[in-house]
KELUMGU-395827 format. One record per residue (C-alpha): x, y, z; residue number from 1; residue in one letter. Coordinates in pm, 1 decimal, decimal comma. Example, Ala and Ser with C-alpha at 12.3 -4.5 7.8 and 13.67 -1.06 7.14 Angstrom:
<nodes>
[[1230,0; -450,0; 780,0]; 1; A]
[[1367,0; -106,0; 714,0]; 2; S]
</nodes>
This chain:
<nodes>
[[-4072,9; -3141,7; 277,9]; 1; M]
[[-4225,2; -2870,7; 501,1]; 2; V]
[[-4029,5; -3006,5; 795,9]; 3; K]
[[-3700,2; -2990,0; 603,8]; 4; R]
[[-3778,8; -2633,0; 496,3]; 5; H]
[[-3857,5; -2540,3; 859,1]; 6; Y]
[[-3530,9; -2693,1; 979,7]; 7; L]
[[-3335,3; -2505,7; 709,2]; 8; S]
[[-3500,9; -2180,9; 814,3]; 9; L]
[[-3412,3; -2249,0; 1178,4]; 10; M]
[[-3049,7; -2317,6; 1087,3]; 11; V]
[[-3034,5; -1997,3; 879,7]; 12; F]
[[-3177,4; -1792,1; 1168,3]; 13; C]
[[-2934,4; -1952,1; 1412,6]; 14; L]
[[-2637,4; -1877,7; 1185,8]; 15; L]
[[-2756,0; -1518,1; 1147,2]; 16; S]
[[-2771,7; -1476,7; 1524,9]; 17; V]
[[-2426,5; -1632,3; 1568,1]; 18; V]
[[-2279,8; -1407,8; 1295,6]; 19; T]
[[-2438,2; -1095,1; 1443,3]; 20; A]
[[-2315,2; -1191,7; 1790,7]; 21; T]
[[-1963,3; -1250,9; 1659,5]; 22; A]
[[-1960,9; -914,7; 1483,9]; 23; M]
[[-2086,4; -742,7; 1797,8]; 24; A]
[[-1822,2; -922,7; 2006,7]; 25; A]
[[-1533,3; -816,8; 1784,9]; 26; Q]
[[-1313,3; -570,1; 1971,3]; 27; R]
[[-1078,6; -307,8; 1829,1]; 28; Y]
[[-765,3; -116,1; 1920,8]; 29; D]
[[-619,4; 187,3; 1741,7]; 30; V]
[[-309,6; 165,4; 1518,5]; 31; S]
[[-78,7; 466,4; 1466,1]; 32; Y]
[[230,4; 350,3; 1279,4]; 33; V]
[[421,2; 36,6; 1175,6]; 34; W]
[[789,5; 20,8; 1088,2]; 35; S]
[[1084,6; -216,8; 1089,4]; 36; R]
[[1279,8; 40,2; 1293,4]; 37; N]
[[1202,2; 19,7; 1667,0]; 38; L]
[[1356,5; 353,7; 1758,0]; 39; N]
[[1143,2; 534,7; 1501,6]; 40; N]
[[826,7; 383,3; 1650,3]; 41; V]
[[936,1; 474,5; 2004,0]; 42; Q]
[[1012,7; 831,2; 1896,2]; 43; D]
[[674,4; 850,0; 1725,8]; 44; Y]
[[507,2; 726,9; 2045,1]; 45; R]
[[654,7; 1023,8; 2232,6]; 46; D]
[[515,5; 1264,9; 1973,1]; 47; Q]
[[168,3; 1106,0; 1981,3]; 48; V]
[[167,6; 1105,2; 2362,7]; 49; A]
[[245,0; 1477,7; 2372,5]; 50; R]
[[-48,9; 1552,3; 2141,8]; 51; V]
[[-308,2; 1318,1; 2294,4]; 52; L]
[[-221,1; 1371,6; 2660,6]; 53; G]
[[-123,5; 1157,6; 2962,3]; 54; P]
[[-449,6; 961,7; 2988,6]; 55; K]
[[-414,2; 818,1; 2636,6]; 56; V]
[[-36,4; 791,8; 2674,6]; 57; A]
[[-79,1; 527,3; 2946,8]; 58; K]
[[-248,7; 294,0; 2696,5]; 59; A]
[[-8,1; 364,9; 2408,0]; 60; L]
[[202,5; 51,9; 2363,0]; 61; K]
[[488,9; -32,6; 2130,2]; 62; V]
[[432,1; -387,5; 2006,6]; 63; V]
[[603,6; -631,4; 1773,5]; 64; S]
[[457,7; -857,9; 1507,1]; 65; E]
[[698,5; -1059,2; 1294,2]; 66; G]
[[979,5; -823,5; 1193,5]; 67; D]
[[760,8; -513,4; 1236,9]; 68; L]
[[712,0; -276,9; 1530,8]; 69; Y]
[[389,2; -86,3; 1580,6]; 70; G]
[[227,6; 174,1; 1803,4]; 71; L]
[[-108,5; 63,1; 1942,7]; 72; I]
[[-366,8; 227,7; 2170,0]; 73; Y]
[[-502,9; -69,8; 2363,3]; 74; R]
[[-867,0; 17,4; 2422,5]; 75; R]
[[-1046,9; -310,3; 2335,1]; 76; N]
[[-1358,2; -120,1; 2222,6]; 77; G]
[[-1638,8; -200,3; 1983,2]; 78; N]
[[-1637,3; -90,7; 1620,3]; 79; S]
[[-1854,1; 217,4; 1664,3]; 80; E]
[[-1669,4; 364,4; 1963,0]; 81; S]
[[-1330,9; 288,3; 1805,9]; 82; T]
[[-1426,3; 472,3; 1486,8]; 83; E]
[[-1509,0; 779,0; 1697,6]; 84; R]
[[-1169,6; 760,3; 1867,1]; 85; V]
[[-996,1; 716,9; 1529,0]; 86; V]
[[-1170,4; 1025,7; 1391,0]; 87; E]
[[-1086,6; 1232,9; 1699,6]; 88; S]
[[-720,8; 1125,7; 1718,8]; 89; H]
[[-668,6; 1172,7; 1345,5]; 90; T]
[[-796,7; 1529,8; 1366,3]; 91; K]
[[-568,4; 1614,5; 1660,2]; 92; L]
[[-259,5; 1447,0; 1513,5]; 93; L]
[[-295,4; 1590,0; 1164,4]; 94; R]
[[-326,2; 1938,5; 1314,1]; 95; A]
[[27,3; 1881,1; 1447,7]; 96; K]
[[161,3; 1739,9; 1121,1]; 97; G]
[[140,2; 1373,5; 1223,8]; 98; L]
[[-28,0; 1088,5; 1036,0]; 99; D]
[[-388,5; 969,4; 1044,8]; 100; A]
[[-472,8; 656,9; 1247,3]; 101; V]
[[-682,3; 349,1; 1178,9]; 102; S]
[[-875,4; 80,2; 1369,2]; 103; P]
[[-721,0; -265,5; 1407,6]; 104; V]
[[-865,2; -585,5; 1550,7]; 105; K]
[[-767,6; -625,1; 1915,3]; 106; A]
[[-545,0; -919,5; 1994,7]; 107; R]
[[-287,9; -1038,3; 2246,5]; 108; K]
[[-11,3; -801,0; 2142,2]; 109; W]
[[353,3; -883,3; 2201,6]; 110; S]
[[477,7; -581,9; 2398,6]; 111; L]
[[825,1; -437,4; 2344,8]; 112; V]
[[1042,0; -363,6; 2647,4]; 113; G]
[[1261,3; -68,1; 2729,3]; 114; E]
[[1386,1; 175,4; 2466,8]; 115; R]
[[1715,4; 79,8; 2306,2]; 116; S]
[[1984,5; 348,3; 2259,4]; 117; P]
[[1890,2; 572,2; 1962,5]; 118; P]
[[2080,1; 540,1; 1635,6]; 119; R]
[[2202,5; 883,2; 1531,0]; 120; R]
[[2142,7; 1006,4; 1177,1]; 121; I]
[[2339,1; 1312,3; 1072,4]; 122; E]
[[2088,2; 1575,0; 962,1]; 123; A]
[[2337,3; 1717,6; 714,6]; 124; T]
[[2406,1; 1387,2; 538,5]; 125; A]
[[2178,2; 1338,2; 236,5]; 126; P]
[[2000,6; 999,3; 232,2]; 127; P]
[[2156,3; 890,2; -99,1]; 128; V]
[[2504,8; 960,7; 30,0]; 129; A]
[[2438,9; 746,0; 335,7]; 130; R]
[[2324,9; 460,7; 119,1]; 131; M]
[[2639,3; 472,9; -91,2]; 132; S]
[[2811,1; 301,8; 203,3]; 133; R]
[[2712,4; -62,0; 253,8]; 134; R]
[[2519,9; -100,8; 577,0]; 135; K]
[[2246,4; -321,2; 716,4]; 136; E]
[[1905,4; -369,7; 559,8]; 137; I]
[[1729,8; -139,2; 807,1]; 138; D]
[[1928,4; 155,5; 673,2]; 139; D]
[[1731,6; 169,3; 347,6]; 140; L]
[[1405,7; 216,0; 534,6]; 141; E]
[[1580,1; 460,5; 765,6]; 142; L]
[[1704,7; 659,6; 465,6]; 143; A]
[[1358,6; 677,0; 304,9]; 144; V]
[[1204,0; 789,7; 633,7]; 145; E]
[[1477,9; 1051,7; 679,6]; 146; A]
[[1423,0; 1185,5; 328,1]; 147; Y]
[[1045,3; 1214,9; 375,6]; 148; I]
[[1093,8; 1383,5; 713,1]; 149; E]
[[1336,6; 1625,8; 551,9]; 150; E]
[[1072,1; 1716,2; 291,5]; 151; L]
[[812,7; 1769,2; 565,5]; 152; R]
[[1042,6; 2006,4; 753,1]; 153; R]
[[1102,4; 2198,1; 430,0]; 154; A]
[[727,1; 2220,7; 363,6]; 155; G]
[[753,4; 2013,6; 44,7]; 156; K]
[[513,4; 1755,3; 187,0]; 157; I]
[[212,1; 1915,1; 357,5]; 158; A]
[[79,2; 1829,3; 702,9]; 159; S]
[[-236,0; 1675,4; 550,7]; 160; D]
[[-36,8; 1433,2; 334,8]; 161; E]
[[45,5; 1074,0; 421,0]; 162; R]
[[297,4; 856,9; 239,1]; 163; T]
[[332,9; 479,9; 203,7]; 164; G]
[[634,4; 285,3; 75,1]; 165; W]
[[733,9; -76,1; 19,1]; 166; S]
[[1042,0; -242,5; -125,8]; 167; V]
[[1091,2; -616,2; -169,5]; 168; Y]
[[1410,3; -768,8; -310,2]; 169; D]
[[1334,7; -1086,2; -508,1]; 170; F]
[[1700,8; -1192,4; -509,5]; 171; T]
[[1737,6; -1205,9; -131,4]; 172; T]
[[1368,9; -1263,8; -56,3]; 173; G]
[[1376,4; -979,2; 195,9]; 174; K]
[[1144,5; -684,4; 256,4]; 175; K]
[[1370,7; -379,6; 271,0]; 176; L]
[[1115,7; -103,8; 329,6]; 177; V]
[[771,4; -114,5; 487,6]; 178; T]
[[629,2; 228,1; 576,5]; 179; I]
[[254,2; 268,2; 632,6]; 180; N]
[[211,3; -55,4; 438,0]; 181; E]
[[-125,0; -151,3; 584,8]; 182; D]
[[-295,0; 188,7; 565,1]; 183; H]
[[-579,9; 199,3; 311,2]; 184; Q]
[[-491,0; 462,6; 52,3]; 185; F]
[[-712,3; 595,4; -224,8]; 186; Q]
[[-651,7; 354,3; -512,3]; 187; A]
[[-708,8; 570,7; -821,8]; 188; A]
[[-579,9; 383,0; -1130,2]; 189; S]
[[-343,0; 165,8; -926,0]; 190; L]
[[-634,9; -74,1; -883,1]; 191; V]
[[-667,8; -146,4; -1256,4]; 192; K]
[[-433,7; -450,5; -1259,7]; 193; P]
[[-651,7; -592,8; -979,5]; 194; F]
[[-952,4; -561,4; -1209,7]; 195; I]
[[-754,8; -744,5; -1477,5]; 196; A]
[[-687,3; -1027,8; -1231,2]; 197; A]
[[-1061,7; -1064,1; -1160,9]; 198; A]
[[-1131,8; -1075,1; -1535,7]; 199; F]
[[-866,0; -1342,9; -1595,0]; 200; F]
[[-1003,9; -1546,6; -1307,2]; 201; H]
[[-1334,8; -1572,1; -1495,0]; 202; K]
[[-1143,1; -1659,0; -1812,1]; 203; V]
[[-974,0; -1939,6; -1619,6]; 204; K]
[[-1318,6; -2061,1; -1510,4]; 205; Q]
[[-1436,1; -2061,4; -1872,1]; 206; G]
[[-1695,7; -1789,0; -1805,9]; 207; K]
[[-1524,2; -1520,8; -2017,0]; 208; L]
[[-1313,8; -1527,0; -2332,4]; 209; V]
[[-995,5; -1324,9; -2374,7]; 210; Y]
[[-1030,2; -1238,4; -2742,0]; 211; G]
[[-935,3; -945,1; -2967,0]; 212; P]
[[-1196,2; -709,0; -2818,8]; 213; K]
[[-1120,7; -781,1; -2454,1]; 214; S]
[[-746,0; -776,4; -2528,3]; 215; R]
[[-785,2; -429,5; -2681,9]; 216; R]
[[-976,4; -296,3; -2380,2]; 217; H]
[[-733,9; -460,7; -2137,8]; 218; M]
[[-436,4; -298,8; -2308,7]; 219; Q]
[[-604,5; 41,9; -2305,6]; 220; R]
[[-686,7; -1,1; -1935,6]; 221; M]
[[-333,7; -93,9; -1826,6]; 222; I]
[[-105,3; 78,0; -2077,6]; 223; Q]
[[-304,3; 398,9; -2130,2]; 224; H]
[[-511,6; 395,2; -1808,9]; 225; S]
[[-824,5; 441,7; -2021,6]; 226; D]
[[-1129,9; 478,4; -1794,3]; 227; N]
[[-1405,1; 377,0; -2041,3]; 228; P]
[[-1210,0; 57,3; -2118,3]; 229; S]
[[-1169,4; -2,0; -1745,2]; 230; T]
[[-1546,1; 22,5; -1696,1]; 231; N]
[[-1597,6; -213,3; -1990,8]; 232; W]
[[-1375,1; -473,7; -1822,7]; 233; V]
[[-1553,8; -425,2; -1489,4]; 234; I]
[[-1891,8; -478,2; -1658,3]; 235; R]
[[-1771,9; -804,3; -1815,9]; 236; Q]
[[-1679,0; -932,4; -1470,1]; 237; V]
[[-2020,3; -833,0; -1333,5]; 238; G]
[[-1965,7; -492,2; -1171,9]; 239; G]
[[-1743,5; -352,3; -895,2]; 240; P]
[[-1898,5; -568,8; -623,0]; 241; Q]
[[-1836,8; -883,8; -827,4]; 242; R]
[[-1472,5; -783,1; -884,5]; 243; V]
[[-1436,1; -729,9; -509,9]; 244; Q]
[[-1598,9; -1064,9; -436,9]; 245; Q]
[[-1368,8; -1256,4; -672,5]; 246; I]
[[-1054,6; -1096,8; -531,3]; 247; L]
[[-1152,0; -1150,5; -168,6]; 248; K]
[[-1288,2; -1502,8; -210,2]; 249; R]
[[-1021,9; -1653,7; -434,8]; 250; H]
[[-713,2; -1454,1; -327,0]; 251; Y]
[[-773,6; -1364,6; 40,7]; 252; P]
[[-403,3; -1377,0; 116,6]; 253; G]
[[-333,6; -1100,3; -135,8]; 254; I]
[[-628,0; -860,4; -120,2]; 255; F]
[[-658,0; -805,0; 252,6]; 256; Q]
[[-719,0; -429,8; 249,8]; 257; D]
[[-869,5; -377,0; -96,6]; 258; T]
[[-1208,6; -208,0; -128,6]; 259; L]
[[-1339,5; -185,7; -485,3]; 260; L]
[[-1686,7; -28,8; -485,5]; 261; V]
[[-1723,6; 200,3; -787,7]; 262; E]
[[-1684,7; 226,9; -1162,0]; 263; Y]
[[-1452,7; 506,6; -1278,5]; 264; I]
[[-1674,2; 819,0; -1306,0]; 265; P]
[[-1696,3; 996,3; -1641,7]; 266; G]
[[-1485,3; 1280,0; -1500,8]; 267; S]
[[-1218,5; 1029,9; -1398,9]; 268; G]
[[-1250,0; 1147,9; -1037,6]; 269; K]
[[-1247,5; 812,2; -862,9]; 270; T]
[[-1210,7; 853,8; -486,4]; 271; Y]
[[-1394,0; 561,0; -324,9]; 272; K]
[[-1183,5; 258,5; -425,5]; 273; N]
[[-907,8; 191,8; -173,3]; 274; R]
[[-618,7; -48,1; -118,2]; 275; A]
[[-305,2; -76,5; 92,0]; 276; S]
[[57,5; -64,8; -17,2]; 277; V]
[[85,0; -416,4; 127,1]; 278; H]
[[-187,2; -542,3; -110,1]; 279; D]
[[-0,9; -396,1; -408,8]; 280; Y]
[[318,7; -564,1; -288,8]; 281; S]
[[150,3; -901,3; -241,7]; 282; R]
[[-15,6; -867,6; -582,6]; 283; F]
[[311,3; -788,5; -763,2]; 284; L]
[[480,0; -1079,4; -586,3]; 285; Y]
[[199,9; -1309,1; -707,5]; 286; A]
[[225,3; -1177,2; -1065,0]; 287; V]
[[602,2; -1221,6; -1074,6]; 288; W]
[[575,3; -1577,9; -942,3]; 289; N]
[[268,5; -1665,4; -1155,0]; 290; K]
[[48,1; -1727,2; -852,2]; 291; R]
[[-259,0; -1542,8; -977,0]; 292; I]
[[-485,2; -1588,7; -1279,4]; 293; A]
[[-354,5; -1414,8; -1592,2]; 294; G]
[[-17,8; -1340,9; -1435,4]; 295; A]
[[177,7; -1378,4; -1758,1]; 296; R]
[[-51,8; -1144,0; -1952,9]; 297; E]
[[-78,7; -891,9; -1667,8]; 298; I]
[[300,0; -879,2; -1652,7]; 299; K]
[[316,7; -825,7; -2030,7]; 300; R]
[[60,9; -545,7; -2013,9]; 301; L]
[[239,8; -371,6; -1727,0]; 302; M]
[[565,1; -384,0; -1926,3]; 303; A]
[[421,7; -199,9; -2229,7]; 304; L]
[[566,5; 149,0; -2291,3]; 305; P]
[[383,6; 411,3; -2088,4]; 306; G]
[[413,5; 663,1; -1807,2]; 307; T]
[[595,8; 575,1; -1487,5]; 308; D]
[[744,5; 743,6; -1182,4]; 309; R]
[[992,7; 469,6; -1100,1]; 310; L]
[[1238,6; 471,7; -1392,6]; 311; Y]
[[1165,8; 750,0; -1642,9]; 312; T]
[[1330,9; 1069,9; -1521,7]; 313; G]
[[1549,4; 883,6; -1270,3]; 314; V]
[[1904,7; 923,4; -1406,3]; 315; P]
[[2057,2; 704,3; -1132,7]; 316; D]
[[1890,7; 391,0; -1271,3]; 317; L]
[[2087,8; 212,8; -1546,6]; 318; P]
[[1965,6; 205,6; -1904,0]; 319; R]
[[1799,6; -118,3; -2000,6]; 320; G]
[[1610,3; -146,9; -1672,0]; 321; T]
[[1288,4; -340,2; -1727,8]; 322; R]
[[977,4; -181,7; -1580,7]; 323; V]
[[643,1; -349,6; -1499,1]; 324; F]
[[423,8; -81,7; -1343,9]; 325; N]
[[93,6; 101,2; -1305,1]; 326; K]
[[55,7; 463,5; -1197,6]; 327; T]
[[-238,9; 623,7; -1021,5]; 328; G]
[[-334,7; 990,7; -993,3]; 329; S]
[[-619,0; 1205,7; -862,1]; 330; T]
[[-628,8; 1547,5; -696,3]; 331; A]
[[-565,7; 1362,5; -369,7]; 332; Q]
[[-326,1; 1080,9; -455,8]; 333; V]
[[-6,4; 1031,1; -654,5]; 334; C]
[[134,2; 681,9; -675,7]; 335; G]
[[316,0; 415,8; -869,6]; 336; D]
[[354,0; 46,1; -808,2]; 337; M]
[[580,4; -178,5; -1003,8]; 338; G]
[[868,4; -418,6; -1042,2]; 339; I]
[[1207,3; -291,5; -1160,2]; 340; L]
[[1452,8; -542,3; -1301,8]; 341; S]
[[1791,6; -369,6; -1305,8]; 342; V]
[[2108,8; -509,5; -1457,2]; 343; K]
[[2426,9; -507,7; -1251,5]; 344; G]
[[2777,0; -457,8; -1387,2]; 345; A]
[[2815,1; -835,3; -1370,8]; 346; N]
[[2534,9; -874,1; -1627,5]; 347; G]
[[2298,6; -1030,3; -1374,7]; 348; K]
[[1947,8; -889,6; -1322,1]; 349; R]
[[1817,7; -789,8; -981,9]; 350; Y]
[[1437,6; -752,5; -973,2]; 351; P]
[[1263,9; -575,2; -687,6]; 352; Y]
[[921,3; -439,2; -601,6]; 353; I]
[[883,6; -66,5; -536,2]; 354; L]
[[558,8; 102,3; -435,7]; 355; I]
[[525,8; 469,0; -347,4]; 356; G]
[[204,1; 654,9; -264,3]; 357; I]
[[144,9; 1011,9; -147,6]; 358; I]
[[-212,6; 1083,7; -40,6]; 359; E]
[[-355,8; 1425,7; 44,2]; 360; K]
[[-648,8; 1465,7; 282,9]; 361; Q]
[[-784,2; 1765,0; 91,8]; 362; R]
[[-786,6; 1799,3; -285,9]; 363; R]
[[-491,7; 1987,5; -427,7]; 364; A]
[[-583,0; 2336,3; -547,7]; 365; Q]
[[-349,4; 2310,6; -845,2]; 366; N]
[[-362,0; 1949,0; -963,9]; 367; Y]
[[-87,8; 1977,3; -1227,3]; 368; T]
[[165,2; 2140,2; -995,8]; 369; T]
[[91,0; 1900,9; -710,2]; 370; W]
[[109,2; 1583,6; -921,8]; 371; I]
[[431,6; 1696,6; -1086,5]; 372; R]
[[605,6; 1773,0; -756,2]; 373; S]
[[488,3; 1451,1; -586,8]; 374; R]
[[589,6; 1246,5; -890,1]; 375; S]
[[939,7; 1389,3; -849,2]; 376; E]
[[942,9; 1282,2; -485,0]; 377; I]
[[861,8; 924,3; -588,8]; 378; I]
[[1140,7; 940,1; -848,8]; 379; R]
[[1389,6; 1060,2; -586,8]; 380; K]
[[1289,2; 774,7; -358,1]; 381; V]
[[1326,1; 534,8; -652,2]; 382; S]
[[1685,2; 652,9; -699,4]; 383; A]
[[1748,2; 603,9; -329,1]; 384; L]
[[1595,2; 256,1; -334,6]; 385; V]
[[1803,8; 152,1; -635,1]; 386; Y]
[[2124,5; 242,9; -451,4]; 387; K]
[[2003,2; 59,4; -142,7]; 388; G]
[[1907,1; -256,8; -331,8]; 389; V]
[[2233,0; -269,6; -524,6]; 390; I]
[[2424,1; -218,3; -199,0]; 391; A]
[[2269,4; -542,9; -75,2]; 392; Q]
[[2449,0; -722,4; -358,3]; 393; H]
[[2792,4; -575,1; -313,2]; 394; G]
[[2731,5; -269,5; -529,4]; 395; G]
[[2733,1; -476,2; -850,4]; 396; V]
</nodes>
């Protein structure tokens, strides 16, 4: 018995050493931007190079991964040194109105060759007008990027603000927009449907019961974004760390960038929980296709009447559009993630995912004014996206 215990201890120690060695051996590069539009990434590389100087510019590489293009600083450094570089580069770039950067695991990147001829976009042509003509899929992302850039030039989006957008068309099965999809944004209340998924996973295991009381709290959490009810649901699951564990362990393909570490404070000022636009997109895809515990009920809860920044106040969208969404707001983030099911003139429905997040590095001085103006930006993008999605289907 003692011998078996000794052997187990030796194995544990060996595994610990191997794990520590693997963690120490992990190398990192620095990621600046990802987009489906190559020319935009190449233009962004030129801007970053001008700010960071010729020494860094030599290691700035445009790479491809799937149907995405990215800008990578190939440094192959350890975690600690890479974090220092990320902090330094973010400070320099944000001072010039560019986006923050993030570490990414080093790998054998597929490098992109010479720059292709730039596609001209008329500065005077409004994005929505461009989308009224049927063009290729890339144009929708191009139009969203052009609109956001236009707002930055006008000072309507500040230099310390970063935006993230994603659009997925269920009918064609194509991703139409992917802007800053893998950046970890402050989650705010957008994370609440994730908490519901963790709860329903335990219901599926037979460890929790979804009865009248839990149903009441769940509805308050999703429909009314009630924070005390949210904390009640988190406690039933076993706390924030347990929610995080369930999501990561049982749905690793969905929750790749989610970090759920805190209850919602009494003041409602939740700033530590984070997630990426890509995680929201993968989650909504799983809910729509019933590939996650409680999908049917989560979808029902997200469809209940409530606030949204995707349909309400967007006159371009047709009446009768079905909305499945969750908003999120703090003094630093304004967002909405949801599925819109719009009806075409032919009577057929066209569902698509739309996620929009605007995150501010510093807290807004006037919360009400800031949230209202950023909500309107998301609504304008929603109108633009609707026109782009419908254009994919012949303008039905």
